[in-house]
C-alpha positions as CSV (number, residue, x, y, z in Angstrom):
1,M,-25.7,-50.2,61.1
2,K,-24.8,-46.2,61.6
3,S,-20.9,-44.8,62.0
4,K,-21.0,-43.6,65.3
5,R,-18.5,-40.8,64.3
6,F,-20.8,-39.7,61.3
7,E,-23.6,-39.5,64.0
8,E,-21.4,-37.2,66.1
9,L,-20.3,-35.0,62.9
10,A,-24.1,-34.7,61.8
11,K,-24.5,-32.8,65.3
12,R,-21.3,-30.1,64.7
13,P,-22.9,-26.6,64.0
14,V,-21.1,-26.4,60.6
15,N,-23.9,-28.8,59.5
16,Q,-26.6,-26.8,60.5
17,D,-25.5,-24.4,57.6
18,G,-27.1,-24.7,54.1
19,F,-24.6,-25.8,51.2
20,V,-25.7,-26.1,47.5
21,D,-23.8,-27.6,44.2
22,E,-23.1,-25.2,41.5
23,W,-26.1,-24.3,39.3
24,I,-24.5,-22.4,36.3
25,D,-27.5,-21.4,34.6
26,E,-29.0,-19.8,37.3
27,G,-25.7,-17.9,38.2
28,L,-25.3,-20.1,41.3
29,I,-21.5,-20.1,40.8
30,A,-19.0,-18.1,42.5
31,M,-16.2,-17.3,40.0
32,Q,-14.9,-18.3,36.3
33,S,-18.8,-19.3,35.2
34,P,-18.6,-20.5,31.6
35,N,-21.0,-18.0,30.8
36,D,-18.8,-15.0,31.9
37,P,-17.8,-12.9,28.7
38,K,-14.3,-13.0,27.4
39,P,-12.4,-9.9,27.8
40,S,-12.2,-7.6,24.9
41,L,-11.8,-3.5,24.0
42,K,-12.4,-1.8,21.2
43,I,-12.0,2.3,21.0
44,Q,-12.5,4.3,18.2
45,D,-12.3,8.0,18.0
46,G,-12.1,8.0,22.1
47,I,-15.3,6.0,22.2
48,V,-15.5,2.6,23.3
49,V,-17.3,0.9,20.8
50,E,-16.6,-3.0,22.1
51,L,-16.9,-3.7,25.7
52,D,-16.1,-7.4,26.9
53,G,-17.8,-9.1,23.5
54,K,-20.6,-6.8,23.0
55,K,-20.8,-4.0,20.6
56,I,-21.9,-0.5,21.6
57,E,-25.3,-0.9,19.7
58,E,-25.8,-4.1,22.2
59,F,-24.8,-2.2,25.4
60,D,-27.3,-2.1,28.3
61,L,-27.2,0.8,30.8
62,I,-24.2,-0.6,33.0
63,D,-22.3,-1.4,30.0
64,S,-22.8,2.4,28.8
65,Y,-22.0,3.9,31.9
66,I,-19.2,1.8,32.4
67,A,-17.8,2.3,29.1
68,T,-18.3,6.1,29.0
69,Y,-17.1,6.8,32.8
70,G,-15.6,3.7,34.2
71,I,-12.5,2.7,32.4
72,S,-9.4,5.1,31.6
73,L,-8.8,4.6,28.3
74,D,-5.2,5.9,27.7
75,K,-3.5,3.0,28.5
76,A,-6.7,0.3,28.0
77,E,-5.7,-1.3,25.0
78,E,-2.1,-2.0,26.2
79,V,-3.6,-3.1,29.3
80,M,-5.9,-5.4,27.8
81,S,-3.0,-7.0,25.5
82,I,-1.1,-8.1,28.9
83,P,-1.8,-11.7,29.8
84,S,-3.9,-12.1,32.9
85,D,-1.9,-14.4,34.8
86,E,1.2,-12.0,34.4
87,L,-1.2,-9.2,36.0
88,A,-2.2,-11.6,38.6
89,R,1.6,-11.7,39.7
90,K,2.5,-8.2,39.5
91,I,-0.4,-7.8,41.5
92,T,0.7,-10.0,44.5
93,D,4.3,-9.0,43.8
94,P,5.5,-6.8,46.6
95,T,8.0,-4.9,44.5
96,V,5.6,-3.4,42.1
97,S,3.9,-0.5,43.7
98,R,0.6,0.1,44.1
99,E,0.3,3.2,42.4
100,E,1.6,1.3,39.3
101,I,-0.9,-1.6,39.7
102,V,-3.6,1.2,40.1
103,D,-2.4,2.7,36.8
104,L,-2.9,-0.9,34.9
105,T,-6.3,-2.0,36.6
106,T,-7.8,1.3,36.4
107,S,-7.7,0.6,32.4
108,A,-8.9,-2.8,32.4
109,T,-12.6,-4.0,31.6
110,P,-14.2,-6.0,34.1
111,A,-14.0,-9.4,32.3
112,K,-10.7,-8.8,32.3
113,I,-10.4,-7.9,36.1
114,N,-12.7,-11.1,36.5
115,E,-9.9,-13.3,34.8
116,I,-7.1,-12.0,36.6
117,L,-8.8,-12.5,39.7
118,G,-9.6,-16.3,38.8
119,Y,-5.7,-17.3,38.8
120,M,-5.2,-16.0,42.3
121,N,-5.7,-18.2,45.6
122,V,-6.9,-16.8,48.9
123,V,-3.4,-16.4,50.2
124,E,-2.4,-14.6,46.9
125,M,-5.2,-12.2,47.1
126,M,-4.6,-11.5,51.2
127,M,-1.2,-10.9,49.8
128,A,-2.5,-8.3,47.2
129,V,-4.9,-6.7,49.8
130,Q,-1.9,-5.9,51.9
131,K,-0.7,-3.9,49.8
132,M,-3.9,-2.8,47.8
133,R,-5.9,-1.0,50.3
134,A,-5.9,2.6,50.0
135,R,-5.3,3.8,53.6
136,K,-2.2,2.7,55.5
137,R,-3.7,2.3,58.8
138,P,-6.5,-0.4,59.0
139,A,-9.8,0.5,60.8
140,T,-13.4,-1.3,61.3
141,Q,-17.1,-0.5,61.8
142,S,-19.9,-1.4,64.2
143,H,-23.5,-1.7,64.0
144,V,-25.4,-0.2,67.1
145,T,-29.1,-1.0,67.2
146,N,-31.4,-3.0,69.1
147,L,-35.2,-4.8,69.1
148,R,-37.1,-1.6,70.7
149,D,-34.9,1.3,69.2
150,N,-34.2,2.3,72.6
151,P,-32.3,5.7,72.5
152,V,-30.8,5.3,75.8
153,Q,-29.5,1.7,75.2
154,I,-28.3,3.3,71.4
155,A,-26.3,6.1,73.1
156,A,-24.9,4.1,75.7
157,D,-23.7,1.2,73.3
158,A,-22.3,3.6,71.0
159,A,-20.2,5.4,73.6
160,E,-18.6,2.0,74.4
161,G,-18.3,0.8,71.0
162,A,-16.1,4.3,70.2
163,L,-14.2,3.9,73.4
164,R,-13.5,0.3,72.1
165,G,-12.1,1.5,68.7
166,F,-14.7,1.6,66.2
167,D,-14.1,4.5,63.9
168,E,-17.3,4.6,62.4
169,Q,-20.8,3.3,63.7
170,E,-24.0,2.6,61.8
171,T,-27.5,2.0,63.1
172,T,-31.0,1.2,61.4
173,V,-34.3,0.9,63.1
174,A,-37.0,-1.4,63.9
175,V,-39.7,0.8,63.3
176,A,-38.8,3.4,60.4
177,R,-40.4,6.2,62.4
178,Y,-38.0,5.9,65.3
179,A,-35.2,7.2,62.6
180,P,-34.5,10.8,64.2
181,F,-33.7,9.4,67.7
182,N,-31.8,6.7,66.6
183,A,-29.5,8.7,64.4
184,I,-29.2,11.5,67.3
185,S,-28.7,8.9,70.1
186,I,-25.8,7.2,68.2
187,M,-23.9,10.7,67.3
188,V,-24.3,12.1,70.4
189,G,-23.2,8.7,72.2
190,S,-20.2,8.0,70.1
191,Q,-18.7,11.4,70.5
192,I,-18.8,10.7,74.4
193,G,-16.6,7.4,73.8
194,R,-14.3,9.0,71.6
195,P,-14.3,12.1,69.5
196,G,-14.1,12.1,66.0
197,V,-16.5,8.7,65.6
198,L,-18.3,9.1,62.1
199,T,-22.0,7.7,62.3
200,Q,-24.8,7.0,60.1
201,C,-28.6,5.7,60.3
202,S,-29.4,3.4,57.7
203,L,-32.9,3.7,56.0
204,E,-34.7,4.4,52.6
205,E,-32.7,7.0,50.5
206,A,-35.0,10.3,50.7
207,T,-34.9,10.1,54.8
208,E,-31.5,9.1,55.1
209,L,-30.5,12.2,53.0
210,D,-32.9,14.2,55.1
211,L,-31.3,13.1,58.3
212,G,-27.7,14.2,57.0
213,M,-28.8,17.2,55.5
214,R,-30.1,18.3,59.2
215,G,-26.9,17.4,60.6
216,F,-27.6,14.0,62.4
217,T,-25.7,11.9,60.4
218,A,-21.8,12.3,59.1
219,Y,-21.9,9.7,56.3
220,A,-23.7,7.0,54.4
221,E,-23.2,3.7,52.4
222,T,-26.5,2.0,52.0
223,I,-27.0,3.0,48.2
224,S,-27.2,-0.3,46.4
225,V,-25.8,-0.8,43.1
226,Y,-26.1,-4.3,40.9
227,G,-24.6,-5.9,38.2
228,T,-27.4,-6.6,36.0
229,E,-29.9,-4.1,34.4
230,Q,-33.3,-6.0,35.4
231,V,-32.2,-5.9,39.1
232,F,-31.8,-2.3,38.7
233,T,-34.7,-1.2,37.0
234,D,-37.2,-3.5,38.8
235,G,-35.5,-0.9,42.0
236,D,-36.6,2.1,39.5
237,D,-33.0,3.1,39.3
238,T,-30.1,3.3,36.9
239,P,-26.4,4.0,37.5
240,W,-27.4,7.6,36.3
241,S,-30.0,7.7,39.2
242,K,-27.4,6.5,41.8
243,G,-24.6,8.9,40.6
244,F,-27.1,11.9,41.1
245,L,-27.7,10.4,44.7
246,A,-24.3,9.9,45.4
247,S,-23.8,14.0,44.3
248,C,-26.5,15.1,46.6
249,Y,-25.0,13.6,49.6
250,A,-21.2,14.9,48.8
251,S,-22.7,18.4,48.3
252,R,-23.9,18.5,51.6
253,G,-20.4,17.6,53.0
254,L,-21.6,13.8,53.9
255,K,-19.0,11.2,53.3
256,M,-20.5,8.3,51.3
257,R,-20.3,4.8,49.9
258,F,-21.7,2.7,47.5
259,T,-23.1,-0.9,48.8
260,S,-22.9,-4.3,46.6
261,G,-21.9,-7.7,47.1
262,T,-21.7,-11.0,45.3
263,G,-25.0,-12.8,45.4
264,S,-27.4,-10.1,45.3
265,E,-28.4,-10.7,41.6
266,V,-28.9,-14.6,42.2
267,Q,-30.9,-13.7,45.4
268,M,-33.5,-11.2,43.1
269,G,-33.6,-13.7,40.4
270,Y,-31.6,-12.1,37.5
271,A,-28.1,-13.4,37.4
272,E,-28.1,-14.0,33.5
273,G,-26.1,-17.2,34.0
274,K,-23.2,-15.5,35.0
275,S,-20.8,-15.7,38.1
276,M,-21.7,-13.7,41.4
277,L,-18.1,-12.3,41.1
278,Y,-18.2,-11.2,37.4
279,L,-21.6,-9.1,38.1
280,E,-20.0,-7.7,41.2
281,T,-16.9,-6.9,38.9
282,R,-19.7,-4.6,37.0
283,C,-21.1,-3.0,40.3
284,I,-17.4,-2.1,41.3
285,F,-16.7,-0.4,38.0
286,L,-20.3,1.4,38.2
287,T,-19.0,2.8,41.7
288,K,-15.7,4.0,40.1
289,A,-17.5,5.2,37.4
290,A,-19.8,7.2,39.6
291,G,-16.9,9.0,41.4
292,V,-17.5,7.6,44.6
293,Q,-14.9,7.6,47.0
294,G,-15.6,3.7,48.3
295,L,-17.5,0.9,48.4
296,Q,-19.4,-1.3,51.0
297,N,-18.8,-4.6,49.5
298,G,-18.4,-8.3,50.8
299,S,-21.5,-10.0,49.9
300,I,-23.7,-7.3,51.9
301,S,-26.9,-8.7,53.2
302,C,-26.5,-11.9,50.7
303,I,-23.9,-13.9,52.1
304,G,-26.0,-16.8,52.3
305,V,-25.8,-17.2,48.6
306,P,-21.8,-17.4,47.7
307,G,-21.4,-19.0,51.4
308,A,-23.5,-21.9,50.5
309,V,-21.5,-22.9,47.1
310,P,-17.9,-23.5,46.6
311,S,-15.3,-21.2,46.7
312,G,-17.6,-18.5,47.6
313,I,-15.9,-17.0,50.5
314,R,-13.0,-16.8,48.2
315,A,-15.1,-14.9,45.9
316,I,-16.1,-12.4,48.5
317,L,-12.1,-11.8,49.3
318,A,-11.6,-11.2,45.4
319,E,-14.7,-8.6,45.5
320,N,-12.7,-6.6,48.2
321,L,-9.6,-6.9,46.5
322,I,-11.3,-5.6,43.4
323,A,-12.5,-2.6,44.9
324,M,-8.9,-1.8,46.0
325,L,-7.5,-2.3,42.6
326,L,-10.3,0.4,41.2
327,D,-8.3,2.7,44.0
328,L,-11.7,2.7,45.9
329,E,-11.9,2.9,49.9
330,V,-13.7,-0.6,50.9
331,A,-15.6,-1.7,53.9
332,S,-15.2,-5.2,53.5
333,G,-18.4,-6.8,54.9
334,N,-18.0,-9.6,57.7
335,D,-21.2,-8.0,58.9
336,Q,-24.2,-10.3,58.4
337,T,-23.6,-13.7,60.2
338,F,-24.0,-16.7,57.8
339,S,-22.7,-19.8,59.7
340,H,-23.7,-21.3,62.8
341,S,-20.0,-22.5,63.2
342,D,-17.1,-20.3,65.1
343,I,-14.7,-22.0,63.3
344,R,-16.3,-21.0,59.7
345,R,-17.4,-17.4,60.7
346,T,-13.6,-17.0,62.1
347,A,-11.9,-18.1,59.1
348,R,-14.3,-15.8,57.0
349,L,-13.2,-12.9,59.1
350,L,-9.4,-13.7,58.6
351,M,-9.4,-13.1,54.9
352,Q,-9.8,-9.5,55.8
353,F,-8.4,-9.4,59.2
354,L,-4.9,-10.4,58.6
355,P,-4.0,-8.2,55.6
356,G,-6.0,-5.5,56.7
357,T,-8.8,-3.4,54.9
358,D,-10.1,0.2,55.2
359,F,-13.2,-0.8,57.6
360,I,-12.4,-4.9,58.2
361,S,-15.9,-5.0,59.3
362,S,-18.3,-3.0,57.7
363,G,-20.8,-3.9,60.9
364,Y,-19.4,-5.7,63.9
365,S,-22.1,-5.9,65.9
366,A,-21.5,-3.6,69.2
367,T,-24.3,-5.2,70.6
368,P,-25.7,-8.7,71.1
369,N,-26.7,-10.3,68.0
370,Y,-30.3,-10.7,69.4
371,D,-30.4,-7.0,69.3
372,N,-29.2,-6.4,66.1
373,M,-31.4,-5.2,63.4
374,F,-29.3,-5.9,60.3
375,A,-30.0,-9.7,60.6
376,G,-27.2,-10.3,62.7
377,S,-23.2,-9.7,62.4
378,N,-20.7,-12.2,61.8
379,F,-18.9,-10.9,65.2
380,D,-20.9,-9.4,67.9
381,A,-20.5,-7.9,71.7
382,D,-20.0,-11.3,72.8
383,D,-16.9,-11.8,70.8
384,F,-15.2,-8.6,72.0
385,D,-12.4,-10.5,74.2
386,D,-11.8,-13.3,71.6
387,Y,-11.4,-10.5,68.8
388,N,-8.7,-8.9,71.2
389,V,-7.0,-12.1,71.7
390,I,-6.7,-13.0,68.2
391,Q,-5.1,-9.3,67.5
392,R,-2.5,-10.0,70.5
393,D,-1.9,-13.6,69.3
394,L,-1.3,-12.4,65.9
395,R,0.0,-8.6,66.3
396,V,-2.5,-7.7,63.9
397,D,-4.5,-4.4,64.1
398,G,-8.2,-5.2,63.8
399,G,-9.1,-1.8,64.5
400,L,-10.4,-2.6,68.3
401,R,-8.5,-2.2,71.8
402,P,-9.0,-3.9,75.0
403,V,-11.0,-1.8,78.0
404,N,-11.4,-1.5,81.8
405,E,-15.2,-2.5,83.1
406,E,-14.6,0.6,85.1
407,D,-14.2,2.5,82.0
408,V,-16.8,1.3,80.1
409,I,-19.5,2.1,83.1
410,A,-18.1,5.3,83.1
411,V,-18.7,6.2,79.5
412,R,-22.1,4.3,79.1
413,N,-23.3,6.2,82.0
414,K,-22.1,9.6,80.8
415,A,-23.7,8.9,77.3
416,A,-27.1,8.1,78.7
417,R,-27.0,11.0,81.2
418,A,-25.8,13.6,78.1
419,L,-29.2,12.1,76.1
420,Q,-31.1,12.5,79.4
421,G,-30.2,15.9,79.4
422,L,-30.7,16.5,75.7
423,F,-34.1,15.2,75.9
424,E,-35.1,17.2,78.6
425,Q,-33.9,20.6,77.1
426,L,-35.8,19.6,73.7
427,G,-39.3,18.7,75.3
428,L,-38.7,15.1,74.2
429,P,-40.0,11.9,76.0
430,T,-38.5,11.9,79.6
431,I,-35.4,9.5,80.1
432,T,-35.8,8.3,83.7
433,D,-32.9,7.5,86.3
434,E,-33.9,4.0,86.1
435,E,-33.1,3.8,82.3
436,V,-29.7,5.7,82.9
437,E,-28.8,3.1,85.6
438,A,-29.9,0.0,83.4
439,A,-28.2,1.6,80.1
440,T,-25.1,1.7,82.3
441,F,-24.9,-2.0,83.2
442,A,-26.9,-3.6,80.6
443,R,-26.0,-6.4,78.1
444,G,-28.7,-5.8,75.5
445,S,-32.4,-4.9,75.3
446,N,-33.5,-7.5,77.9
447,D,-31.8,-5.5,80.5
448,M,-33.7,-2.2,79.8
449,P,-37.1,-1.2,81.0
450,A,-39.7,-0.5,78.5
451,R,-40.0,3.0,76.9
452,D,-43.6,4.2,75.5
453,M,-43.0,3.6,72.0
454,V,-45.9,5.4,70.7
455,E,-45.1,8.6,72.4
456,D,-41.5,8.5,71.4
457,I,-42.4,7.6,67.7
458,K,-45.0,10.8,68.0
459,A,-42.2,13.0,69.4
460,A,-39.5,11.6,67.0
461,Q,-41.6,12.6,64.1
462,E,-41.9,16.3,65.8
463,V,-37.9,16.5,65.6
464,L,-38.5,16.9,61.6
465,T,-41.7,19.0,61.7
466,R,-39.9,20.9,64.4
467,G,-37.3,21.6,61.7
468,L,-34.5,21.0,64.4
469,T,-31.0,20.4,63.4
470,G,-27.7,19.6,64.6
471,L,-26.8,23.0,65.9
472,D,-30.1,22.8,68.3
473,L,-28.5,19.5,69.9
474,V,-25.1,21.5,70.3
475,K,-27.4,24.4,72.1
476,A,-29.2,21.7,74.1
477,L,-26.3,20.0,75.2
478,V,-24.3,23.0,76.6
479,E,-27.7,23.9,78.1
480,C,-27.6,20.6,80.4
481,G,-24.1,21.1,81.2
482,Y,-22.5,18.9,78.7
483,E,-20.2,21.7,77.1
484,D,-17.5,19.0,76.1
485,V,-19.9,16.9,74.1
486,A,-21.4,19.6,72.8
487,E,-17.8,20.8,71.4
488,N,-17.6,17.4,69.8
489,V,-20.7,17.6,68.0
490,L,-19.8,21.3,66.9
491,S,-16.6,19.9,65.6
492,L,-18.5,17.3,63.8
493,L,-20.5,19.6,62.5
494,K,-17.8,22.1,61.2
495,Q,-16.2,19.2,59.5
496,R,-19.2,18.7,57.3
497,V,-18.9,22.4,56.2
498,A,-15.0,21.9,55.4
499,G,-15.6,18.9,53.6
500,D,-11.8,17.9,54.0
501,F,-12.9,14.2,55.3
502,L,-14.6,13.6,51.6
503,Q,-11.5,11.5,50.3
504,T,-11.1,8.1,50.0
505,S,-10.8,5.9,53.3
506,A,-11.1,9.2,55.3
507,I,-11.5,8.8,59.4
508,F,-10.5,11.0,62.3
509,D,-8.4,10.7,65.1
510,K,-9.6,12.1,68.4
511,D,-8.3,15.2,67.8
512,W,-10.2,15.9,64.5
513,N,-7.2,15.4,62.0
514,V,-8.4,13.6,58.9
515,I,-6.6,10.4,58.2
516,S,-6.9,9.3,54.7
517,A,-5.7,7.8,51.3
518,V,-4.2,11.2,50.6
519,N,-2.0,11.7,53.6
520,D,-2.1,8.1,55.1
521,K,-1.5,6.2,52.1
522,N,-0.7,2.8,51.9
523,D,3.1,2.4,51.3
524,Y,3.3,-1.7,51.5
525,A,6.5,-2.6,49.7
526,G,7.3,-5.9,51.3
527,P,8.6,-7.2,54.6
528,G,9.4,-4.1,57.0
529,T,7.3,-1.7,55.2
530,G,3.8,-0.5,55.4
531,Y,1.6,-0.3,58.4
532,R,3.0,-2.2,61.4
533,L,1.3,-2.5,64.9
534,E,4.1,-1.3,67.0
535,G,4.9,1.1,69.8
536,A,1.9,2.5,72.0
537,E,-0.7,0.6,69.8
538,W,1.0,-2.6,70.2
539,E,1.1,-1.9,74.3
540,K,-2.6,-1.4,74.1
541,V,-3.4,-4.5,72.1
542,K,-1.2,-6.5,74.4
543,A,-2.8,-5.3,77.3
544,I,-5.9,-7.5,77.8
545,P,-7.3,-7.2,81.2
546,K,-7.0,-11.0,82.2
547,A,-3.4,-11.0,81.4
548,I,-1.0,-11.8,84.5
549,N,1.7,-9.2,85.1
550,P,4.6,-10.8,86.6
551,N,5.8,-7.9,88.6
552,D,2.3,-8.5,90.6
553,I,3.4,-11.8,91.6
C-alpha cells in the first residue's frame, strides 16, 4: 500500500525541482567546506607575503591580484586578529555604523569574510543587508527581450517597464546580429516610459562595448569574473584583462558592473573542493580590487547549482551581503528562474526584497517568461500584480508601482509609434500600423505579427557599417515629431559625457538628478532611521487598481 498523502505530495511543484546531497570534493557545498582555507595574513614591507594559508610563491593569479589591489592593509592585521563571531555581531548591530563596518571588512581577507558569514543565519544577514547596502533607496532592474527580437515589442515593453518603476532595463538577443536594433529599441522605449532609465544590451564583450561607445547603451554588467584560476584561463581571461575592460567602459562614460555568482566554478568543473561561497568571495574581492563600482551577483546564470544543495539560498544572500561589506553596489540576482514552486521562488526573492538592495532583481522579466532570452526569470510580467500586492501588504519598497491599464496602453502605443517614425527616418525596414497596434496591446511575442527577420538582420548590421550613433537617433526622433523623446535620449547622452553617474549605486530620477551612494548614502541605524516607504511613494504603492475606495460605495 502507498500513502495517499505521499502520493499527493509527490505531485507538488517543488518535487519537480532538482536536489542533491553535498559532494565536498567537487565543491558541491554551499558554505563552509572543510577544504576552505583558514584566514591568515602576513605583511612585510607593505607587501602581502601570506594570504589565507598560501605563501607568496604559491599565489595564483587571483591571490596575486587580491593581495596587490584588493585589501586595505593599514588595519588588516588588526582586523584579522578580531574573532570572526565578534565581527559578525558588529555587522548585524544597527548601532555600529556602516562606515565603521566597511573600514573593517575591506581590511579582511576572503577567508576571513567567508568565516564571518558562516556565523550568520538568514535573518541576521537580512538585518545586515538593510544597513549595508550602499544607496539609501532600493531599486530594481528588468529584462526586456522576446523570442523573435521584435524591435517594436521591445520598445513597447521597455516603455511599460519604465512606467512601472524599473530604474534599469537590460536586453539580449536570440540572434546576435539583431543587437543594434535591440539596443536602440530598449533605449528609446524606456525614455518614453520614464526619462532617466538606464539600459544595456547583453552580448559578447567587444560588441557590447562597441554599442556603448556609439551611444546606444548606458551601462554594462556582463563582465564575468570567477573564483578559480582554471575557470578564468579557460576563458582566455585574467583579472588584469577584466580590469582593463572595466576601464574601457568607464573611460567612455558607461556605468558598469562585474558579474559573478555562487556555483559558477562547480558548473564549469573547477571548484577545487572549495565551498561555493568561498570562491564567490574571491570574485567579490577581485571586483573591489579592479576598482569597479558594483557587482551583479546572486548566483547569476547558475542558480540551479546552489539551489539544489543544503543552505544554497542562504549562500546566495551571503554573497550579496559580502559585496555590500566591500562597499560595492550590488544587483542581487533574483533573475534566472530556478524552481517550479511559487512558494520557493517567492521565498528566494524575500531575502533581498525585505531588507532592500541596490537592485533587488538584476533581471525581473518585464515580459512573460516564454519571451525571456535570459533563460527565464524568477518573477515575470504575469507576476506584476502579486509583486505590487506584496509591497502593499508589507509596506516594503520593491522598486515597482501599480499602474492603470489606460496609462500602459498609451505609453506602449507612443513607444511603438516613435520607433516606427525613427525607423522610417533612418531608412530601416518598415514598421507597419498593424505592428504598432499589436505591440500596444500585446502580452508577448505570440501576439505580434511576424517581421522579415532576414531584412531586419541585414539592416541592423548596416546601422553599424553606416556609423550611426546616438546623435543620429536624436535627429531622427526630432524629424519624425517626437521632440520630447529626442530630448530624453539627448539628456542621456549628455550624462555619458558628464560622467556623474559613474558612482556606486547611481541611478537617475525623472528629472535627471543622479541618486547614488554619494548623495543618497544609506544611513540605517535601527528603528525609525534609514529609508522608509512613506509619503507620496507609500500612497502610490497602496493604490492598487483592484482596491475598493469606501468613498465610492
